[in-house]
C-alpha positions in Angstrom: 8.3 -37.9 -85.6 9.4 -40.0 -82.6 7.0 -42.3 -80.8 5.1 -40.7 -78.0 7.0 -40.9 -74.7 10.5 -40.8 -76.2 12.6 -39.1 -73.5 14.5 -35.8 -73.7 16.3 -34.1 -70.8 16.3 -30.3 -70.7 18.4 -28.1 -68.4 17.2 -24.5 -68.2 17.4 -21.5 -66.0 14.4 -21.0 -63.7 15.3 -18.3 -61.1 13.1 -15.9 -59.1 14.5 -13.0 -61.1 14.9 -14.7 -64.5 13.2 -17.5 -66.4 15.0 -18.3 -69.6 12.7 -17.7 -72.7 14.8 -20.1 -74.8 14.3 -22.8 -72.2 10.6 -22.4 -72.4 10.8 -22.5 -76.2 12.9 -25.7 -76.1 10.5 -27.4 -73.8 7.6 -26.4 -76.1 9.4 -27.6 -79.2 10.3 -31.0 -77.6 6.7 -31.6 -76.6 5.4 -30.6 -80.0 7.8 -33.2 -81.5 6.3 -35.9 -79.3 9.0 -36.1 -76.5 8.4 -36.5 -72.9 10.6 -33.9 -71.2 12.6 -34.4 -68.1 12.6 -30.7 -67.2 15.5 -29.9 -64.9 15.7 -26.4 -63.4 18.9 -24.5 -62.7 17.7 -22.4 -59.8 20.8 -20.3 -59.0 23.6 -18.6 -60.8 26.1 -20.9 -59.0 24.2 -24.0 -60.1 24.0 -22.7 -63.7 27.8 -21.9 -63.7 28.6 -25.3 -62.3 26.4 -27.1 -64.9 28.0 -25.1 -67.8 31.5 -25.9 -66.5 30.7 -29.6 -66.2 29.3 -29.8 -69.7 31.9 -27.4 -71.2 29.2 -25.1 -72.7 28.8 -21.4 -72.6 25.0 -21.1 -72.6 21.8 -22.6 -71.4 19.3 -24.2 -72.1 20.9 -27.5 -73.1 18.9 -30.5 -74.4 20.0 -34.1 -74.3 18.3 -36.8 -76.3 19.3 -40.5 -76.0 22.3 -39.5 -73.8 23.6 -37.2 -76.6 23.8 -33.4 -76.0 21.9 -31.6 -78.8 22.6 -28.1 -77.6 20.7 -24.9 -77.2 17.4 -23.8 -78.7 18.8 -23.1 -82.2 20.6 -26.4 -82.2 17.4 -28.1 -81.2 15.6 -26.5 -84.1 18.3 -27.7 -86.5 18.1 -31.2 -85.0 14.4 -31.3 -86.0 15.1 -29.8 -89.5 13.6 -26.5 -88.7 14.8 -23.1 -90.0 16.9 -21.0 -87.7 16.7 -17.2 -88.1 19.9 -15.4 -89.0 19.8 -12.1 -87.1 22.0 -10.5 -89.8 19.9 -11.7 -92.7 17.8 -9.3 -94.8 14.2 -9.2 -93.7 11.1 -7.5 -95.0 9.0 -8.6 -92.0 8.9 -5.2 -90.3 7.7 -3.6 -93.5 5.0 -6.2 -94.1 3.9 -5.8 -90.5 3.6 -2.0 -90.8 1.7 -1.9 -94.1 -0.4 -4.9 -93.2 -1.6 -3.4 -89.9 -2.1 0.0 -91.5 -4.3 -1.5 -94.2 -6.4 -3.4 -91.6 -6.7 -0.3 -89.4 -7.8 1.8 -92.4 -10.4 -0.8 -93.4 -11.7 -1.0 -89.8 -12.0 2.8 -89.6 -13.8 2.9 -92.9 -16.3 0.3 -91.8 -16.9 2.1 -88.5 -17.3 5.5 -90.2 -19.2 4.6 -93.4 -20.4 1.0 -93.0 -18.3 -0.2 -95.9 -14.7 -1.2 -96.3 -13.5 0.3 -99.6 -13.8 4.1 -99.8 -11.6 6.9 -100.8 -11.0 7.6 -97.1 -9.7 4.0 -96.7 -6.9 4.7 -99.2 -6.2 8.1 -97.5 -6.2 6.6 -94.1 -4.0 3.7 -95.2 -1.2 6.1 -96.3 -1.6 8.4 -93.3 -1.7 5.6 -90.8 1.4 4.0 -92.4 3.2 7.3 -92.0 2.3 7.4 -88.3 3.4 3.8 -87.6 6.7 4.4 -89.5 7.2 7.5 -87.4 6.7 5.6 -84.2 9.3 3.1 -85.2 11.8 5.9 -86.0 11.0 7.7 -82.7 11.5 4.7 -80.5 15.2 4.9 -81.2 15.9 8.4 -82.6 19.7 8.1 -82.4 19.7 4.7 -84.2 17.4 6.1 -86.9 19.5 9.3 -87.4 22.7 7.2 -87.8 21.2 5.2 -90.6 19.4 8.1 -92.2 22.6 10.2 -92.4 24.1 7.5 -94.6 22.0 8.5 -97.6 19.6 11.4 -97.0 21.0 14.4 -99.0 19.5 17.1 -96.8 20.4 15.5 -93.5 24.0 15.2 -94.6 24.1 19.0 -95.0 21.9 19.8 -92.0 22.3 17.1 -89.4 19.4 18.3 -87.2 17.0 17.4 -90.1 17.7 13.7 -89.3 16.1 14.3 -85.9 13.2 16.4 -87.2 12.2 14.0 -90.0 10.2 11.5 -87.9 8.3 14.3 -86.2 7.4 15.8 -89.6 6.2 12.5 -90.8 4.1 11.9 -87.7 2.6 15.4 -87.8 1.6 15.1 -91.5 0.1 11.7 -90.9 -1.9 12.7 -87.9 -3.3 15.9 -89.6 -4.2 13.9 -92.7 -6.1 11.3 -90.7 -8.1 14.0 -89.0 -8.5 15.9 -92.3 -7.5 19.2 -90.6 -4.7 21.8 -91.0 -3.9 20.5 -94.5 -2.2 23.8 -95.2 0.5 22.5 -92.9 0.3 18.7 -93.5 0.6 19.0 -97.3 3.8 21.0 -97.6 5.5 19.0 -94.8 4.6 15.7 -96.5 5.6 17.1 -99.9 8.9 18.4 -98.6 10.2 15.4 -96.7 8.7 13.0 -99.2 10.4 14.6 -102.2 13.8 14.9 -100.6 13.6 11.4 -99.3 12.7 10.0 -102.7 15.5 11.8 -104.5 18.0 10.7 -101.8 17.0 7.1 -102.0 17.0 7.0 -105.8 20.4 8.6 -105.9 21.9 6.3 -103.3 20.5 3.0 -104.7 19.9 3.5 -108.4 22.6 6.1 -109.3 25.5 5.4 -106.8 24.6 1.7 -106.6 25.2 1.7 -102.8 24.1 -1.2 -100.6 22.6 0.3 -97.4 20.1 -0.5 -94.7 16.8 1.3 -94.8 16.0 3.7 -91.9 12.3 3.6 -92.9 11.4 1.3 -90.0 13.8 2.8 -87.5 17.4 2.1 -86.6 18.9 -1.4 -86.4 16.6 -2.9 -89.1 17.8 -5.3 -91.7 15.5 -4.0 -94.4 17.6 -3.1 -97.5 17.4 0.5 -98.8 15.6 0.6 -102.1 12.1 0.1 -103.3 10.5 0.1 -99.9 12.0 3.4 -98.7 11.3 4.9 -102.1 7.7 3.8 -101.9 7.3 5.3 -98.4 8.5 8.7 -99.7 6.5 8.5 -102.9 3.4 7.7 -100.9 3.8 10.9 -98.9 4.3 12.9 -102.1 1.2 11.3 -103.7 -0.9 11.9 -100.6 0.2 15.5 -100.5 -0.7 16.1 -104.2 -4.0 14.2 -103.7 -5.0 16.4 -100.7 -4.4 19.5 -102.8 -6.5 18.2 -105.7 -9.3 17.0 -103.4 
């Protein structure tokens, strides 16, 4: 940790139509590391282009410490020994966020409805709410989801339109299960898509040994196909069977 007041110079874009988020993050990081920041704004496109040409760089922001150019925000993080996220790296963060929030919502709903956290409805709501959140993530980019889904789902590969219908079926079943109504519709939908999904994932991952990205949290994710997607489908199957028993 440098002594308070050690100087850093930061060049970042601050324009009426655009404020660079990485410039703000760089300034914040420098201040948290104990630096006094000489914050120099690049106010126009021409000023920014002239600065990049002068420094022979392709991006801003740019940080200088002790007269030495450190670089952009990722370079600054490396300079301070901090981790830099690889956008292509495998990540389970979306899945953790989905199931974590679903669990908290289910607990909150149980408390509001029954005055206690742990009830049978808590478990039911957790699965149903998870289904709804996962459906939202798929529906926000239906084309991206369908492209990934077609890579492994056995029914979708035969009937392409099924790749577009799957998120709607998941959402419908989840909503009806939360409300506890029209289970005559929710149960067969969840059982159908969950069973086909589980078989498809099991075949692709554990039989064919394919390394694919999971479409469970929507298109463009870096979640690997495997246990998580299998769990999603088995949860739907289990919920459907439980609803029939109950």
